[in-house]
Structures are given as C-alpha cells and as structure tokens.
N, CA and C of each residue as an Amber inpcrd file, in Angstrom:
protein
   531
 102.8000000-270.5990000  45.9420000 102.3040000-271.4190000  45.0050000
 102.7810000-269.5120000  43.9840000 103.1900000-269.1570000  43.2340000
 103.9000000-268.2630000  42.2750000 102.2760000-267.9080000  41.4540000
 102.1100000-266.5840000  41.4040000 101.3270000-265.5230000  40.6810000
 101.7900000-265.5180000  39.0890000 100.3260000-265.8100000  38.2740000
 100.6050000-266.4160000  37.2510000 101.0650000-265.0690000  36.4420000
 101.7200000-265.2510000  35.2970000 102.8910000-264.2820000  34.6480000
 101.3610000-263.0810000  33.9230000 101.3740000-262.3810000  34.2730000
 100.3210000-261.0410000  33.1600000 101.0750000-260.5020000  32.3800000
 100.4390000-260.2550000  31.1150000 100.4780000-259.4510000  29.9470000
  99.7150000-257.9390000  29.5910000 100.5720000-257.1280000  29.5660000
  99.7930000-255.3140000  29.6480000  99.6030000-255.6750000  28.4740000
  98.3820000-255.4930000  27.5910000  97.8690000-255.7660000  26.1290000
  96.6640000-254.6540000  25.8880000  96.8740000-254.5600000  24.5720000
  95.9710000-253.4330000  23.6370000  95.7700000-254.3810000  22.7100000
  94.7270000-253.4630000  21.9570000  94.6940000-254.1920000  20.3310000
  94.4810000-252.4860000  20.2500000  94.6560000-252.5660000  18.3810000
  95.0240000-251.2140000  17.9870000  95.4550000-251.9470000  16.4390000
  95.1730000-250.9560000  15.5860000  95.2380000-250.8550000  14.5100000
  97.2460000-250.2900000  14.0310000  97.5770000-251.2690000  13.4180000
  99.0790000-250.5130000  13.0170000  99.0640000-249.8030000  12.1770000
  99.9030000-248.9410000  12.1980000 100.7590000-247.8940000  10.9120000
 101.7500000-248.4980000  10.4010000 101.4290000-248.9640000   8.7180000
 102.2780000-249.0910000   7.8160000 102.3430000-248.2370000   6.5340000
 103.2730000-248.7560000   6.2120000 102.9990000-247.6730000   4.4150000
 103.1550000-246.6170000   4.1420000 102.5740000-246.1630000   3.4620000
 102.2200000-244.9770000   3.2150000 101.6740000-243.9950000   4.2630000
 101.0220000-244.5700000   5.4880000 100.1470000-244.4980000   6.3680000
 101.4580000-243.2340000   7.6640000 102.1250000-244.5150000   7.3890000
 103.7630000-243.9960000   8.8720000 104.6010000-243.5320000   8.0790000
 104.8250000-243.3560000   6.9250000 106.1710000-242.1870000   6.4920000
 105.3020000-240.7270000   6.4130000 104.1610000-240.4010000   5.9940000
 103.2530000-239.3220000   6.0760000 103.1990000-239.3200000   8.2120000
 103.2270000-239.8070000   8.7290000 102.7480000-239.9540000  10.5240000
 104.4230000-238.8350000  10.5650000 105.5160000-240.2400000  10.2850000
 106.6810000-239.3370000  10.5210000 106.9020000-238.2310000   9.6150000
 107.0070000-237.7930000   9.0740000 106.7770000-236.4060000   8.2570000
 106.3990000-235.6220000   8.9200000 105.3990000-235.4540000   9.2670000
 104.3710000-234.8000000  10.4860000 105.2680000-234.5270000  11.8050000
 105.5430000-235.9330000  12.1190000 106.4290000-235.7560000  13.0710000
 107.7060000-235.0390000  13.1270000 108.1450000-235.6130000  12.0640000
 109.2230000-234.2630000  12.3850000 109.2020000-233.1630000  12.0450000
 108.2000000-232.2660000  11.4890000 107.3750000-231.0620000  11.1510000
 107.1920000-230.5350000  12.3090000 106.3750000-231.3640000  13.5420000
 106.6760000-230.6830000  14.8590000 107.5540000-230.4480000  15.9000000
 108.0260000-231.2150000  15.7020000 109.6610000-231.5080000  16.2430000
 110.0160000-230.0890000  17.0160000 110.1440000-229.2810000  15.9230000
 111.3940000-227.7110000  15.9250000 110.2630000-226.6780000  17.0270000
 108.8200000-227.5730000  17.5730000 107.6960000-226.1950000  18.3780000
 107.6800000-227.0430000  19.6740000 108.1170000-228.0760000  19.5570000
 108.1020000-229.2620000  20.5650000 109.3040000-230.1120000  21.2270000
 110.2320000-228.7950000  21.7850000 111.2690000-229.2470000  21.9820000
 111.6020000-230.0530000  23.4380000 110.7560000-230.0880000  24.5610000
 110.6690000-230.5240000  25.2270000 110.0610000-231.9920000  25.5970000
 109.0040000-232.3770000  24.2990000 108.2810000-233.2150000  23.6260000
 109.0660000-234.4500000  23.8690000 108.6540000-235.7330000  23.9660000
 109.7180000-237.2500000  23.6460000 108.7000000-237.3540000  22.5620000
 109.4650000-238.1210000  21.2910000 108.2400000-238.3580000  20.3040000
 108.3320000-239.5760000  19.9510000 107.1110000-240.1410000  19.9730000
 106.9280000-242.0540000  19.7450000 107.5270000-242.0950000  18.6330000
 108.3520000-243.3310000  19.0460000 109.4670000-244.1020000  17.6610000
 108.2220000-244.8010000  16.8430000 109.0860000-244.9510000  15.0820000
 108.1190000-244.7880000  14.1320000 107.5000000-246.0200000  14.3550000
 108.4360000-247.1030000  15.3980000 107.1390000-248.6510000  15.0460000
 106.5940000-248.9720000  15.9860000 106.6630000-247.5950000  17.0010000
 105.1980000-247.6320000  18.2580000 103.7980000-246.3820000  17.8070000
 103.7810000-246.5430000  17.0150000 102.4960000-245.7690000  16.1570000
 101.5510000-246.7360000  15.8730000 100.5040000-246.3510000  16.3120000
  98.8710000-247.0800000  16.2280000  98.1250000-246.1940000  17.1160000
  96.6290000-247.1040000  16.3540000  95.8930000-246.0850000  17.0710000
  95.1210000-247.1000000  17.5320000  95.1540000-247.1110000  19.5270000
  93.8200000-247.7910000  19.9450000  92.7660000-248.0310000  19.2890000
  92.2340000-249.3470000  19.7590000  91.1090000-249.7800000  19.7560000
  90.5280000-249.8820000  21.2310000  90.8930000-250.6440000  22.1450000
  90.5240000-251.1310000  23.1740000  91.6390000-251.5580000  24.2550000
  92.1290000-250.8350000  25.1150000  92.8320000-251.1550000  25.9360000
  92.6880000-252.4770000  27.0550000  93.6480000-253.6770000  27.2020000
  92.4210000-254.7500000  27.2440000  93.2160000-255.1470000  29.2250000
  94.5520000-254.3040000  29.6850000  95.0910000-253.9730000  30.4930000
  95.9920000-255.6670000  31.1550000  96.2530000-255.8410000  32.0410000
  97.3580000-256.6220000  32.4270000  96.6840000-258.5630000  32.1910000
  96.4180000-259.0670000  30.6140000  95.7470000-260.3670000  30.8550000
  96.7690000-261.5960000  31.3560000  96.4710000-263.1110000  31.3950000
  96.6800000-263.9620000  31.8130000  97.1810000-264.6780000  30.4720000
  97.6400000-265.4370000  30.5800000  97.5880000-266.4690000  29.2640000
  97.0230000-266.6920000  28.6090000  95.5290000-267.3100000  29.3960000
  94.4080000-267.8550000  28.8930000  93.8250000-266.6120000  28.1730000
  93.7750000-265.2710000  29.2420000  92.9760000-264.2290000  28.7090000
  93.4540000-263.5620000  27.1150000  95.1890000-263.6170000  27.1630000
  95.4320000-263.0470000  26.0500000  94.9970000-263.9060000  24.8130000
  94.5700000-265.4350000  24.6570000  94.3590000-266.7110000  23.7170000
  92.6590000-265.9680000  23.4820000  92.5480000-265.6690000  24.1520000
  90.8990000-265.3410000  24.2630000  90.8500000-263.9090000  23.1620000
  91.7600000-262.9670000  23.8410000  91.0040000-261.7590000  23.3120000
  91.9010000-262.4360000  21.6590000  93.3470000-262.8790000  21.1710000
  93.2630000-263.4330000  20.0860000  92.8630000-264.6030000  19.2700000
  91.3760000-265.1800000  19.8950000  90.7210000-265.8850000  19.3330000
  89.3160000-264.5030000  18.6410000  89.4030000-263.7580000  19.5990000
  88.3390000-262.7190000  19.3130000  88.8670000-261.9710000  17.8110000
  90.2450000-261.3890000  17.8360000  90.2300000-260.8360000  16.7620000
  90.4030000-261.4420000  15.7630000  91.0420000-262.8040000  15.9490000
  90.8240000-264.1130000  14.4080000  89.4090000-263.8650000  14.0500000
  88.1870000-264.0070000  14.6080000  87.2350000-264.4770000  14.2140000
  86.5990000-262.7910000  13.3440000  87.2320000-261.9370000  13.7220000
  86.6200000-260.4320000  13.1900000  86.3870000-260.2930000  11.9180000
  85.8680000-259.8550000  11.1670000  86.1420000-259.5040000   9.5190000
  87.1100000-257.8170000   9.7600000  87.1760000-257.9070000   8.7680000
  88.5900000-257.0200000   9.4640000  88.1340000-255.5750000   8.1170000
  88.0610000-254.6730000   8.5110000  87.4630000-253.7480000   6.7900000
  89.1010000-253.2400000   6.4120000  89.0510000-252.6210000   5.1320000
  90.1510000-252.2520000   4.6770000  89.4830000-250.2350000   4.9570000
  90.1000000-249.7480000   5.1340000  89.3580000-248.4910000   5.4190000
  89.9520000-247.4380000   5.3130000  89.8960000-246.0680000   4.9980000
  90.9690000-244.9950000   4.9540000  90.7120000-244.0030000   5.9380000
  90.6710000-243.1550000   6.7310000  90.4750000-242.0820000   7.8170000
  91.4430000-240.8540000   7.1970000  90.5420000-239.5700000   7.5220000
  91.6110000-238.3960000   7.2060000  91.6850000-237.9200000   8.7360000
  92.5340000-236.6130000   8.3890000  92.8720000-236.0930000   9.7660000
  92.1520000-235.2480000  10.0130000  91.5930000-234.6670000  10.7450000
  91.0240000-233.6830000  10.8860000  91.3560000-232.3080000  12.1100000
  92.9370000-232.6910000  12.9280000  93.4490000-231.7450000  13.6750000
  94.8010000-232.1690000  14.7830000  95.6750000-231.7020000  15.2720000
  95.9380000-231.9060000  16.4650000  95.3060000-231.7010000  17.8700000
  95.3800000-232.5000000  18.9620000  94.7250000-232.2860000  19.7670000
  96.0790000-232.9270000  21.3940000  95.4920000-232.4600000  22.7020000
  96.2080000-232.3420000  23.0950000  95.0160000-233.8800000  24.1680000
  95.8670000-234.7840000  24.5600000  94.7650000-235.8970000  25.4960000
  95.9140000-235.9330000  26.6150000  95.7930000-235.3130000  27.8840000
  96.4640000-235.4040000  29.0520000  98.2630000-234.6900000  28.1790000
  98.7080000-235.4050000  28.6000000 100.1960000-235.2080000  28.0370000
 101.0400000-235.3950000  26.6810000  99.6430000-235.9250000  25.9920000
  99.9070000-236.4570000  24.9370000  99.2720000-235.8080000  23.2280000
 100.4180000-235.3610000  22.5910000 100.0630000-234.4770000  21.2180000
  99.4060000-235.8770000  20.0570000  98.4400000-235.8530000  20.0360000
  97.6430000-236.6180000  19.1250000  96.9320000-236.0810000  18.3180000
  97.3210000-237.0210000  16.8660000  96.2470000-236.5690000  15.7800000
  95.4880000-237.3820000  15.4710000  93.8860000-236.3830000  15.4580000
  92.8770000-236.9390000  15.9620000  92.3310000-237.4510000  14.1010000
  91.1690000-238.2820000  13.8550000  91.0690000-239.0110000  12.6780000
  89.6470000-239.1240000  12.3210000  88.8940000-238.9960000  11.1340000
  87.5050000-239.1170000  11.2520000  87.2970000-240.6820000  10.6160000
  86.9970000-241.4300000  11.3950000  86.4530000-242.5190000  10.8220000
  85.1490000-243.1450000   9.9200000  85.4380000-243.9310000   8.4390000
  84.3520000-244.6440000   8.1090000  83.0280000-244.9470000   9.0370000
  82.3420000-244.8790000   8.7560000  81.0410000-246.2670000   9.4870000
  81.2590000-247.5680000   9.6780000  81.9850000-247.9500000   8.4950000
  82.1370000-249.6000000   8.4000000  82.9700000-249.8380000   9.5810000
  84.5740000-248.6340000   9.4520000  85.0620000-249.0340000  10.8290000
  84.2400000-249.1480000  12.2220000  83.9930000-247.6150000  12.2290000
  83.2670000-247.6570000  13.7300000  82.5950000-248.8440000  13.9770000
  81.5260000-249.2790000  13.2050000  80.7230000-250.6900000  13.4610000
  81.8850000-251.7150000  13.7270000  82.9490000-251.8140000  13.2800000
  83.7130000-252.6390000  13.4720000  84.0750000-252.7710000  14.9210000
  85.0480000-251.5650000  15.3670000  85.5780000-251.1230000  16.7160000
  83.9550000-251.1900000  17.5260000  82.7310000-251.0180000  17.2280000
  81.5770000-251.5880000  18.3850000  81.2340000-252.8940000  18.4640000
  81.6190000-253.6370000  17.0900000  81.0800000-255.1150000  17.2470000
  82.6620000-255.4330000  18.5540000  83.7050000-254.9180000  18.0990000
  84.5720000-256.0140000  19.1990000  84.7720000-255.3720000  20.6720000
  83.9990000-254.2300000  20.7130000  84.0710000-254.1000000  21.5960000
  83.2770000-254.8160000  22.8360000  81.7710000-255.0870000  22.1220000
  81.0340000-255.8240000  22.3290000  81.5330000-257.2810000  22.5480000
  82.1700000-257.9840000  21.9150000  82.7090000-258.9760000  21.7020000
  83.0970000-259.4510000  23.1550000  84.3430000-258.0670000  23.4790000
  85.6090000-258.1540000  24.3850000  84.7250000-258.4170000  25.7020000
  83.5480000-257.2800000  25.7050000  83.0480000-257.5350000  27.3590000
  82.1800000-258.2490000  27.1580000  81.5900000-259.4490000  25.8770000
  80.5760000-260.6660000  26.2620000  81.5780000-261.7610000  26.9470000
  82.6720000-261.8780000  26.7470000  83.8390000-262.8030000  27.1260000
  84.6210000-262.0140000  28.5140000  83.9100000-260.9620000  28.7930000
  84.6460000-260.9210000  30.4710000  85.4620000-259.5650000  30.4070000
  86.0550000-259.0440000  29.4140000  86.9500000-257.7430000  29.8500000
  86.8680000-256.8250000  30.0440000  87.0210000-256.2300000  30.8710000
  86.3520000-254.5960000  31.5800000  87.3340000-253.3590000  30.4660000
  86.8450000-252.5870000  29.9210000  87.2710000-251.7550000  29.0320000
  86.8920000-250.4110000  29.5680000  87.6230000-249.4660000  29.2050000
  86.9930000-248.0350000  29.8820000  85.6260000-247.9120000  29.4340000
  85.4590000-246.4760000  29.7890000  84.0040000-246.4600000  29.6890000
  83.7850000-245.5810000  29.0460000  84.7300000-245.6660000  27.8830000
  84.4040000-244.1610000  27.3780000  84.3820000-244.1750000  25.6490000
  83.6950000-243.5940000  24.8080000  83.8450000-243.4450000  23.5080000
  84.9480000-243.2370000  23.3450000  85.0140000-244.3110000  21.7810000
  86.4540000-244.0270000  21.2230000  86.7010000-242.9190000  20.5180000
  87.5410000-242.6750000  20.2540000  88.1030000-241.1740000  19.4160000
  88.9520000-241.8330000  18.5770000  89.2960000-242.1440000  17.3750000
  89.6720000-242.3190000  16.3580000  91.1370000-241.2420000  16.5670000
  92.7180000-241.5410000  16.6240000  93.5420000-240.8940000  16.8010000
  95.1830000-241.4950000  17.2030000  95.8990000-240.6770000  16.9870000
  97.5930000-241.6570000  16.4430000  97.9410000-240.4940000  17.4380000
  98.6740000-240.7170000  18.8810000 100.0410000-240.2070000  19.6160000
 100.8250000-240.0880000  18.9360000 101.4720000-239.0800000  18.4900000
 102.6030000-238.5400000  18.0830000 103.4960000-238.1100000  19.1630000
 103.3630000-237.3820000  20.0580000 104.3030000-237.2320000  20.8830000
 104.0180000-237.0650000  22.3970000 104.0380000-237.5630000  23.2950000
 104.3160000-237.4050000  25.0940000 104.9740000-236.4240000  25.6610000
 104.5650000-235.9580000  26.8000000 105.0060000-235.1850000  28.1060000
 104.7550000-233.7150000  27.0750000 103.7640000-233.1600000  26.7000000
 103.4820000-232.1200000  25.7810000 102.5000000-231.6430000  26.6570000
 103.3140000-230.2810000  27.4690000 102.4460000-229.7110000  28.2960000
 101.1680000-228.7270000  27.3160000 101.3250000-227.8230000  26.5560000
 100.4140000-227.4390000  25.6890000 100.3640000-227.2670000  24.3690000
 100.0320000-227.5290000  23.7220000  99.7110000-227.1740000  21.9520000
 100.4610000-225.8670000  21.6810000 101.6590000-226.0940000  20.7390000
 102.1920000-225.0690000  20.3300000 101.7220000-223.7030000  20.3120000
 102.1770000-222.4720000  19.6870000 101.4140000-221.1790000  19.7120000
 101.6040000-221.4210000  18.2190000 102.9190000-221.4970000  17.7840000
 102.7800000-221.7550000  15.8850000 102.7220000-222.9810000  15.8350000
 102.1100000-223.8840000  15.4360000 102.3140000-225.1100000  14.7410000
 102.9480000-225.0290000  13.3340000 103.3670000-225.5050000  13.0030000
 103.8920000-226.1850000  11.3420000 102.3130000-226.1670000  10.4810000
 102.6050000-225.8880000   8.9240000 101.6970000-225.6760000   8.2340000
 102.0970000-227.2960000   7.2900000 101.0290000-228.2810000   7.5600000
 100.9120000-229.8620000   7.5600000  99.8300000-230.0060000   6.1080000
 100.0290000-230.7180000   5.8610000  98.8130000-231.8920000   4.4990000
  97.7960000-232.2920000   5.1920000  96.6590000-232.2640000   5.1410000
  95.9840000-233.6100000   5.4790000  96.5510000-234.6450000   5.4640000
  96.4310000-235.5940000   6.7990000  97.1780000-236.7010000   6.5540000
  96.0970000-238.0910000   6.2750000  96.0920000-238.5280000   5.4360000
  95.4340000-240.3030000   5.0620000  95.8210000-240.8900000   5.6070000
  94.9950000-241.8340000   6.8220000  96.0700000-243.0450000   6.7170000
  95.2770000-244.4710000   6.7690000  95.5790000-245.5530000   6.6090000
  95.1900000-246.9090000   5.9800000  95.0540000-247.9680000   6.6540000
  93.7970000-248.3640000   6.9220000  93.4010000-248.9240000   8.1880000
  93.2420000-250.5870000   7.3780000  94.4740000-251.8850000   7.4720000
  94.2740000-252.6340000   6.9000000  94.5270000-253.8380000   7.8370000
  94.5790000-253.5660000   8.8350000  94.6040000-254.5420000  10.3170000
  94.3570000-254.3890000  11.7520000  94.0650000-255.3130000  12.2750000
  93.8620000-254.8810000  13.5910000  94.8920000-256.4200000  14.5690000
  95.8570000-255.5310000  15.5710000  96.6810000-256.4230000  16.1580000
  96.7410000-256.6960000  17.5710000  96.6210000-257.5120000  18.0190000
  96.4050000-257.8400000  19.6490000  98.3230000-257.6770000  19.6820000
  98.1920000-256.3790000  20.9970000  99.9420000-255.8520000  20.8790000
 100.3750000-256.0070000  22.7600000 101.3510000-256.8780000  23.0180000
 101.4960000-256.1210000  24.4340000 102.5770000-255.5350000  24.5560000
 102.6790000-254.7540000  25.9860000 103.1370000-253.5680000  26.1690000
 104.0160000-253.6100000  27.4420000 105.3730000-253.7940000  27.0990000
 105.8810000-253.1490000  28.6640000 106.2740000-252.0510000  28.7490000
 106.1940000-251.6210000  29.8870000 107.0590000-250.3930000  30.2320000
 108.0850000-250.6250000  30.8550000 109.1470000-249.2100000  30.1690000
 110.3180000-248.9120000  30.3140000 110.7690000-247.1880000  30.7630000
 111.7530000-247.4110000  31.3860000 112.2570000-246.0340000  31.7020000
 111.9110000-245.4070000  30.4020000 112.2640000-246.0660000  29.3870000
 112.0070000-244.8540000  27.6750000 110.4990000-245.0010000  27.2260000
 109.9920000-245.8510000  28.1000000 108.3540000-245.4250000  27.8190000
 107.8600000-246.6880000  27.0370000 107.0890000-246.7300000  26.6990000
 105.8800000-248.3870000  26.4230000 107.3600000-249.1580000  24.9920000
 107.4850000-249.8360000  25.5700000 107.5630000-250.8250000  23.9610000
 106.3370000-251.7580000  23.8810000 106.3110000-251.8180000  22.4610000
 104.8850000-252.5170000  21.9180000 105.5300000-253.8400000  21.0620000
 105.1050000-255.1690000  21.3790000 105.3770000-256.3620000  20.4320000
 104.0230000-256.7480000  19.7840000 104.0660000-257.2340000  19.0390000
 102.4450000-257.6840000  18.6270000 102.7700000-259.1200000  18.4150000
 101.4790000-259.1740000  18.6030000 101.2110000-260.7440000  18.9230000
 100.4530000-260.9730000  17.9960000  99.4200000-260.8090000  17.5040000
  99.0020000-261.5080000  16.2700000  98.3780000-260.5220000  15.6220000
  98.1580000-260.7050000  14.2280000  97.5170000-259.8090000  13.6950000
  96.2000000-260.7660000  12.4110000  95.4250000-259.4620000  12.3730000
  94.1520000-260.0800000  11.2830000  94.4220000-258.9370000  10.4450000
  94.3400000-259.3790000   9.2420000  94.1240000-257.9700000   8.2340000
  93.1540000-258.2910000   7.5570000  92.4900000-257.0380000   6.3680000
  91.5040000-257.2720000   6.1300000  91.5050000-257.8730000   4.5750000
  90.9380000-259.1780000   4.3850000  90.1150000-259.6080000   3.5390000
  91.1660000-261.0850000   4.1080000  91.5090000-261.2660000   5.4770000
  92.0980000-262.1800000   5.9920000  91.0100000-263.2960000   6.8150000
  91.0120000-264.5280000   6.7550000  90.0850000-264.9890000   7.5730000
  90.9900000-266.8940000   7.5900000
C-alpha cells in the first residue's frame, strides 16, 4: 500500500500591484548592504497567516473550503520597521483590527477542523531576504510602505536547492462570495 501524497501548504495574503512594486523597490535598496543574503523573488512575496504543514488531498480540500467560506476584508497595513526573524530579514507591519479579527477567526476555524497550528501569536510581516546573519549597521533610508491586503490564498510550497517555490491553489478576494 503506497503512502498518500502530501503537499506542504500555508495560507497567506499575496503581494500584488502597488504593494508588490514598493516591496521590490525596498529589496533593491537593501541589496547593497546585504550582499550575502538571498533575495525573496517577487513572485514569492506574501504575508503568511497560517502554516498548515504537509497535507493530504482531503485536508487540502478542507483548507480550501475554510478559505472559501471566509469574508476577506480589504485592509491597508503600514510598515513598522525591519526585523530579523531567525535568518530572515522581514518588514514588520501594523495590521488593522478587522484583519487581525479575520486571522483569529481563520485560525479558530482551522483548529476546530483538526489542523494543528504553531502556538505563537500572528505577527504581520513579509520576508524580504533569507540567509541574513545580522541587521546591517547602515540601513538605507526608505519611505514607509503601505501594503494592501485584498485576498487570502491557499499555497503549496515545494522545497528546492534554490529555496521554496510557491504555487497558488485557491484565492478568495475581498468582496468575493
């Protein structure tokens, strides 16, 4: 009997439009002071809401159903600074209450449905670089960045020698029902 195929998965807000352009400009500004770091490709920029782990096909369907039933708000987040999370340089963000409440409802629904989530509070952030050992002493000045959150996506994640490759499996947009 063969083992059922599993898909490494997570839920996130994709970066699109002006938000994506602003993040890419910031990455270019920071690249000069982070020569050894690995830049996160434009197509991979996102704000993680919940890491789901390795899911079976039926679990993926269940996660999609949960996202499908959600009401996704259209929310603006403002940047609060750059931080190091492990070996990742991230842009931290201030999320409005409506988005924080949606994330709480999402996590509650996932747990009720049998998903096991990390036991830490959600910190809104976007990973810009990996393989960063310390914050640079001199960070180029950058303008505050506004990020628009208008969708929640279910992603598959495949690990490669060049890093993870993400594929959108399902998207629920603000105003969609």
